[in-house]
C-alpha positions in Angstrom: 76.1 126.4 79.2 76.1 126.2 82.9 78.7 128.7 83.0 76.9 131.1 80.6 73.6 131.0 82.6 75.5 131.3 85.9 77.3 134.5 84.6 73.9 135.8 83.3 72.0 135.2 86.2 74.9 136.4 88.5 74.8 139.6 86.6 71.4 140.2 87.0 71.2 139.5 90.4 74.1 142.4 91.6 72.9 145.0 88.4 69.3 145.1 89.7 70.5 145.5 93.2 72.5 148.3 91.9 69.6 149.7 89.7 67.1 149.1 92.8 69.5 151.6 95.1 69.6 154.3 92.0 65.8 154.2 91.9 65.6 154.5 95.9 67.8 157.5 96.2 64.8 159.1 94.1 62.8 159.1 97.2 65.4 159.7 100.0 67.2 162.1 97.8 67.3 164.5 100.9 69.0 162.0 103.5 72.5 160.7 103.4 71.7 157.2 104.1 73.0 153.8 103.4 73.1 152.0 99.8 71.0 149.2 101.5 68.2 151.6 102.9 68.6 153.2 99.6 67.5 149.4 97.8 64.6 148.9 100.1 63.0 152.3 98.9 63.9 151.1 95.4 61.4 148.6 95.5 59.0 151.2 96.1 59.8 153.6 93.4 59.7 150.5 90.9 56.5 149.7 91.9 55.1 153.0 91.6 56.6 153.5 88.0 55.2 150.0 86.9 51.8 150.7 88.3 51.4 153.7 86.7 53.0 153.3 83.7 50.5 150.2 83.3 47.7 152.8 82.9 48.8 153.8 79.6 51.0 151.1 78.5 51.6 147.4 78.5 54.8 146.4 80.4 57.3 145.8 77.9 60.7 145.2 76.8 61.7 149.0 76.3 59.9 150.2 79.3 62.0 147.6 81.4 65.2 148.8 80.1 64.5 152.4 80.4 64.0 152.2 84.2 66.6 149.6 84.9 69.0 152.1 83.0 67.9 154.9 84.9 68.0 153.5 88.3 71.9 152.1 87.6 72.7 156.2 86.1 71.6 157.3 89.7 73.1 154.9 91.6 76.5 155.5 90.0 76.2 159.4 90.7 75.0 158.4 94.3 77.3 155.6 95.3 79.9 155.5 92.8 82.4 156.3 95.3 81.8 152.9 97.4 83.5 151.3 94.8 86.9 152.8 95.8 85.7 151.6 99.6 85.6 148.1 98.7 87.0 146.2 101.5 86.5 142.5 103.2 83.3 143.4 104.6 82.2 144.2 101.4 83.2 140.8 100.2 81.8 139.4 103.1 78.2 140.5 102.0 78.9 139.5 98.7 79.8 136.0 100.0 76.6 135.7 102.1 74.2 136.6 99.0 75.8 133.9 97.0 75.3 131.4 100.2 71.5 132.5 99.3 71.6 131.6 95.9 70.4 127.8 96.7 67.2 129.4 98.1 66.5 130.7 94.6 67.6 127.6 92.7 65.9 125.2 94.8 62.2 126.7 94.2 59.2 124.9 93.1 56.4 127.3 91.9 53.7 126.9 94.0 49.5 126.6 93.3 49.1 130.2 93.4 51.9 131.0 90.9 50.0 128.8 88.3 46.6 129.8 89.1 46.9 133.9 89.1 50.1 135.0 89.8 51.7 134.3 86.4 48.2 134.9 84.4 48.3 138.4 85.9 51.5 138.9 85.0 51.1 138.1 81.7 48.4 140.6 81.4 50.5 143.3 82.3 52.7 142.5 79.4 50.4 142.1 76.8 48.1 144.5 77.3 47.5 147.9 79.1 45.5 148.0 81.9 42.0 146.0 81.7 38.9 147.3 83.2 37.2 144.2 85.4 40.1 142.1 85.2 39.3 140.3 88.1 36.1 138.9 86.6 38.6 136.7 84.5 39.9 135.3 87.9 38.3 136.2 91.0 41.5 135.8 92.7 42.6 139.2 91.6 40.1 141.0 93.9 43.2 140.8 96.5 46.0 141.8 94.3 49.3 142.7 95.6 51.6 145.5 94.5 54.6 142.9 94.6 52.9 141.4 91.0 53.5 144.6 89.9 57.1 144.4 90.7 57.5 141.0 89.8 56.2 141.8 85.7 59.3 143.9 85.5 61.4 140.7 85.6 58.7 138.5 82.7 60.3 139.2 79.6 58.9 137.4 76.6 56.8 135.4 78.8 59.8 133.5 80.6 58.7 133.6 83.8 62.5 131.8 85.2 63.4 135.2 87.1 59.6 136.7 88.2 60.8 135.6 91.8 64.0 137.2 91.3 62.4 140.5 93.4 61.6 138.4 96.2 65.2 136.7 96.5 66.9 140.1 95.9 64.7 141.6 99.1 65.7 138.2 101.1 69.3 138.8 100.6 69.3 142.8 101.3 67.3 142.1 104.2 69.3 139.6 106.0 72.5 141.8 105.2 70.8 144.8 106.4 69.9 143.2 110.1 73.3 141.6 110.0 74.9 144.8 109.5 73.0 146.6 112.3 73.8 143.9 114.8 77.4 144.2 114.2 77.8 148.1 114.3 79.9 149.1 117.1 77.5 150.9 119.2 76.3 150.9 122.4 73.3 148.3 122.6 70.1 149.5 121.4 66.6 148.2 121.9 66.3 148.0 118.0 69.0 145.5 118.1 66.5 142.8 120.1 64.1 143.3 117.6 66.7 142.8 114.6 67.8 139.9 115.9 64.5 137.8 116.5 63.7 138.6 112.7 67.5 137.9 111.2 67.3 134.1 112.8 63.7 134.1 111.9 64.5 134.5 108.4 67.5 132.5 108.1 65.5 129.7 109.9 62.2 129.0 108.2 62.4 131.4 105.1 64.4 128.6 103.3 62.6 128.9 100.1 61.1 131.7 98.3 58.2 130.0 96.5 56.5 128.5 100.2 56.0 132.3 101.1 54.7 133.9 98.0 54.0 137.5 98.7 54.0 137.0 102.3 57.8 137.2 102.5 58.1 141.0 101.3 54.8 142.0 103.1 56.7 140.6 106.3 60.0 142.0 105.2 58.5 145.6 105.2 56.4 145.5 108.1 59.5 144.3 110.0 61.5 147.6 108.6 58.7 149.7 109.7 58.9 148.8 113.4 62.2 148.7 113.1 62.6 152.4 112.2 59.7 153.0 115.2 62.3 151.7 117.7 65.1 153.6 115.9 63.2 157.0 116.0 63.4 157.0 119.8 66.8 155.9 119.8 68.0 159.3 118.4 68.6 162.4 119.2 69.2 163.9 116.0 66.2 165.9 114.6 67.3 165.1 110.6 67.5 161.2 111.7 64.3 161.1 113.6 62.7 163.1 110.3 64.1 160.1 108.4 63.2 157.3 110.8 59.7 158.1 110.9 59.5 158.9 107.3 60.9 154.8 106.7 58.5 153.9 109.4 55.7 155.6 107.5 56.7 154.3 104.0 57.1 151.1 104.9 53.8 150.4 106.6 52.3 151.8 103.7 54.1 149.4 101.2 53.6 146.3 103.3 49.7 147.1 103.3 49.6 147.5 99.6 51.3 144.0 99.1 49.0 142.1 102.1 46.0 144.0 103.5 46.5 141.9 106.0 49.2 144.4 107.3 46.6 146.9 107.9 47.4 147.1 112.0 50.9 148.3 111.2 49.9 151.8 110.1 48.9 152.0 114.0 52.8 152.6 114.4 53.6 155.5 112.1 49.9 157.3 113.0 51.0 157.4 116.6 54.3 158.5 115.8 52.8 161.2 113.9 50.4 162.6 116.5 52.9 161.9 119.4 55.7 164.0 117.5 52.9 166.5 115.3 55.2 169.6 116.0 58.1 168.1 115.0 56.4 166.1 111.9 53.5 168.3 110.9 55.3 170.0 108.2 57.5 167.2 107.1 54.1 165.4 106.0 54.2 168.2 102.7 57.6 167.5 101.7 57.7 165.8 98.0 59.0 162.5 99.5 56.1 162.0 101.6 53.9 162.9 98.0 55.5 160.5 96.1 54.2 157.8 98.9 50.7 159.1 98.9 50.9 159.0 94.7 52.2 155.3 95.4 49.2 154.3 97.5 46.6 156.4 95.3 47.6 154.8 92.1 47.2 151.5 93.6 43.8 151.8 94.8 42.8 153.2 91.7 44.2 150.1 89.9 41.9 147.9 92.5 39.1 149.9 91.2 39.8 149.6 88.0 40.1 145.6 88.4 37.1 145.2 90.4 34.8 148.3 90.8 36.1 148.8 94.3 38.7 150.9 95.7 39.6 149.0 99.0 38.4 145.3 98.7 36.4 143.8 100.7 35.3 146.9 102.2 31.6 147.5 100.0 31.5 151.0 101.0 34.1 151.4 98.3 32.5 149.8 95.3 31.0 151.5 92.9 28.2 150.4 90.6 30.4 150.0 87.7 29.7 147.8 84.5 32.8 145.6 85.5 31.7 145.4 88.8 30.5 141.6 90.2 28.4 140.8 92.9 30.4 137.5 93.1 33.3 139.3 94.4 31.6 139.9 97.6 31.2 136.4 98.6 34.7 136.0 98.0 35.1 137.7 101.6 32.9 134.9 103.1 34.8 132.0 101.2 38.2 133.5 102.2 37.1 133.5 105.5 35.7 130.2 106.1 38.7 128.7 104.4 41.0 130.7 106.8 39.2 129.3 109.7 39.6 125.8 108.7 36.0 125.0 108.1 36.6 122.0 106.6 37.4 120.0 109.3 33.7 121.0 110.4 31.7 121.1 107.4 29.7 118.0 108.4 29.0 119.2 111.8 28.2 122.9 111.1 26.8 125.3 108.6 28.8 128.3 107.5 26.7 130.7 109.6 26.6 128.5 112.6 30.5 128.0 112.6 31.6 131.4 112.2 28.9 132.6 114.8 30.5 132.9 119.0 33.7 131.4 118.2 32.6 128.4 117.1 35.1 128.0 115.2 38.3 128.7 117.3 38.6 125.3 119.1 38.7 123.6 115.8 41.2 126.1 114.1 43.2 125.9 117.0 43.6 122.0 117.0 44.4 122.3 113.5 46.8 125.3 113.4 48.9 125.1 116.8 51.5 122.3 116.1 52.6 124.8 113.0 52.6 127.8 115.0 54.4 126.4 118.3 56.9 125.4 115.8 57.4 128.9 114.5 57.6 130.2 117.9 60.1 128.3 119.3 62.3 129.1 116.0 61.4 132.9 117.1 63.0 132.5 120.8 65.3 129.6 121.0 68.1 131.3 119.1 67.6 134.9 120.5 67.5 132.9 124.1 70.8 131.2 123.4 72.5 135.1 122.5 70.9 136.6 125.6 71.5 133.6 128.0 75.4 133.7 127.3 76.0 137.4 127.3 77.2 140.0 130.0 75.0 142.0 132.2 75.5 145.9 130.8 77.3 147.8 133.0 75.6 151.1 134.1 76.6 153.4 131.5 75.9 150.7 128.8 72.5 150.0 129.8 70.0 150.2 127.0 68.0 153.7 126.8 64.1 153.1 125.7 61.1 154.9 126.8 58.6 152.7 128.7 55.5 154.4 127.0 56.8 153.7 123.5 57.5 150.1 124.4 53.7 150.1 126.3 52.2 151.4 122.7 54.1 148.7 120.9 52.3 146.1 123.1 48.9 147.4 122.2 50.0 147.2 118.5 50.5 143.7 119.3 47.6 143.3 120.8 45.3 144.8 117.9 47.5 143.2 115.3 46.6 139.9 117.1 42.6 140.9 117.3 42.5 142.1 113.6 44.2 138.6 112.6 42.1 136.3 114.6 38.9 138.4 113.5 39.7 138.3 109.8 42.1 135.7 108.6 43.6 133.7 111.1 46.6 131.8 108.8 49.6 131.6 110.7 52.1 133.0 107.9 49.8 136.4 108.2 50.6 136.8 111.7 54.3 135.9 111.7 55.0 140.3 112.3 52.8 140.3 115.4 54.5 137.1 116.7 58.1 138.5 116.1 56.7 141.5 118.0 55.3 139.6 120.8 58.6 137.5 121.1 60.7 140.7 121.2 58.6 142.4 124.0 58.9 139.3 126.1 62.6 138.9 125.7 63.6 142.3 126.2 61.1 142.7 129.3 63.7 140.1 131.0 66.7 140.9 129.1 66.8 144.9 128.8 70.2 145.3 130.3 72.2 142.7 128.4 75.2 143.5 126.5 74.8 141.0 123.4 78.3 139.1 122.6 78.9 139.7 119.2 81.3 136.5 118.9 78.4 134.1 120.0 76.0 136.4 117.6 78.5 135.5 114.6 78.7 131.9 116.0 74.8 131.4 115.7 74.6 133.4 112.5 77.0 130.9 110.7 75.3 128.1 112.2 71.4 129.1 110.8 73.9 130.2 107.5 75.0 126.9 107.4 71.4 125.2 107.9 69.9 127.4 105.4 72.5 126.6 102.7 72.7 122.6 103.7 68.9 122.5 103.7 68.5 123.9 100.0 71.6 122.2 98.5 69.9 119.1 99.6 66.6 119.7 97.7 68.3 120.6 94.6 69.9 117.2 95.2 66.9 115.3 96.1 64.2 117.0 93.8 66.6 117.2 90.6 66.2 120.9 90.0 67.0 122.7 87.2 69.0 126.1 86.8 66.7 128.9 87.4 64.0 127.0 88.6 61.7 123.8 88.1 61.0 122.7 84.7 58.1 124.7 83.4 54.6 123.9 83.5 53.2 123.8 79.8 49.4 123.2 79.4 47.7 122.8 76.5 44.1 124.8 76.2 40.8 125.1 74.3 38.9 128.0 73.3 35.9 129.0 75.0 32.3 128.7 73.1 32.0 131.8 71.6 35.6 132.9 73.0 36.3 134.6 69.5 35.7 138.5 69.5 36.9 141.4 68.0 39.1 142.1 71.0 40.7 139.2 72.0 40.9 135.3 72.2 39.9 133.7 75.5 41.6 130.6 76.3 41.1 127.8 79.3 43.0 124.6 80.3 42.4 121.8 78.5 41.7 119.4 81.9 41.5 116.1 79.7 44.8 116.7 77.6 46.7 118.3 80.8 46.4 115.3 83.5 50.4 114.6 82.9 50.6 117.5 84.9 48.3 116.9 88.0 46.6 119.5 89.6 48.6 121.8 87.9 47.1 120.7 84.5 44.0 122.9 85.9 45.4 125.9 85.9 46.2 128.7 83.5 50.0 128.8 83.6 51.5 130.5 80.8 48.8 129.4 78.2 48.8 132.9 77.2 46.5 136.1 77.1 43.7 136.0 77.8 43.3 132.6 80.2 40.1 132.3 82.4 38.2 130.0 84.1 34.8 131.9 83.6 33.0 133.2 80.6 33.5 136.9 80.0 31.8 139.6 78.2 34.6 141.8 76.6 33.9 145.6 75.6 36.6 147.8 74.0 36.0 151.8 74.6 38.6 154.3 74.2 41.5 151.6 73.3 41.1 149.9 76.8 39.8 146.5 77.5 36.3 146.0 79.6 35.7 142.5 81.2 32.1 142.8 82.2 30.3 140.8 84.5 30.6 137.2 84.1 28.5 133.6 84.8 30.4 130.7 86.1 30.6 127.9 83.3 
């Protein structure tokens, strides 16, 4: 049985990678770029197809299979030749993917998954888009397009594979950064940035469930900054145009995954205006319109869920029947939570705590150990590599533009300011810390030739650490194949929950005590699970969840 499960899992894993590469080629059809880069763009294509399709249909198996097969066909037509070039390097990369499998197997589902991730996915596969969905769970006001991608792997309420997209992204991302640092080219500034990102991912992102939607947001933010640096490392016009398109696309996508990534858009904006003559016609090409449409369909989705196009900006909210004033209160509650108000609740009122940076010393006392730990994780492997590497020869010194690095520093400053002002949770700031460490290390070691032998040695050590940590988890926590044991909660019907359209359900807290705090969550109770009383209407075959009252 275990053998059969293993074959099924690995088959889905590698066929998904191949299909994503084909879907990605639909966006970068103009460019002859690597298989790995097509996979990254494949996530953008998949998110668009799922989000747009859900406007008219529920995400059912027929739709999933159709998208999957289209990706496979395009991938075979575009990248089938790679089968003839299959070599030792290809085997090495496949081996790395297999080494990472324990990351997937050792996951345990976090509170957010049972609270709103899984119930949201269940809504997608049971009903086409629902107006006012946020009234059923206020967490939906901060929706992520990555959840739409996860619904692609939810079949018949079986959530074993819902985190597979995150795992796939992790594998491809690490291999991409590794490959870029093994290329036999002159030392480039982008290598410094890639090395910091690579080792941080290997050492800290060791369990998919610990980072939820943060890992995808950080990954695509890093890719956006990476292609910003690549833009200035090439003189080829076509490559420059591609690097800008990648920088722009991945910046947009990271924002759609996490709104905390908004400062990243400074990077492509600056590139565009600085190189206006080169790029002014590019933004009217089809591939750019694909990214525009991706953003448009997502913001329309958000409006349908909340009544606001861009939450928490109240300017973007309209007075529609499903808009709820309680959504606005979420912004303040989240700010208090993110600024560690719980440690000073008995000292200050919420207003006093948030005014004049009163919150900062309390927040810092609570968070600086974690921040310091992550900074050291970022900087130590890089310092070891650079300290034991050689000074570059004159003709091998890294080429860079001072002003472009200065603007990179401006981005870091704005990013930190935005983070501290709105959502100072450490995991929302990882991209800014990585960028900061990059600026520091590059300032001191910009003319160092990185030793590839030392780099590979440290990479293998990090790989062993990653593997060992997760093997230990599997053993100690007695994880079962395809994740931990499912949480199955019993439910009760709302008083008056029956109507002509849906049956409203909620967790039966008393009967679910055996599941601890998870017993209070919806998990896979069914459609539609909610903690709130909802008035349900139906218009033109679309469900509308109107303003609700707290039960």
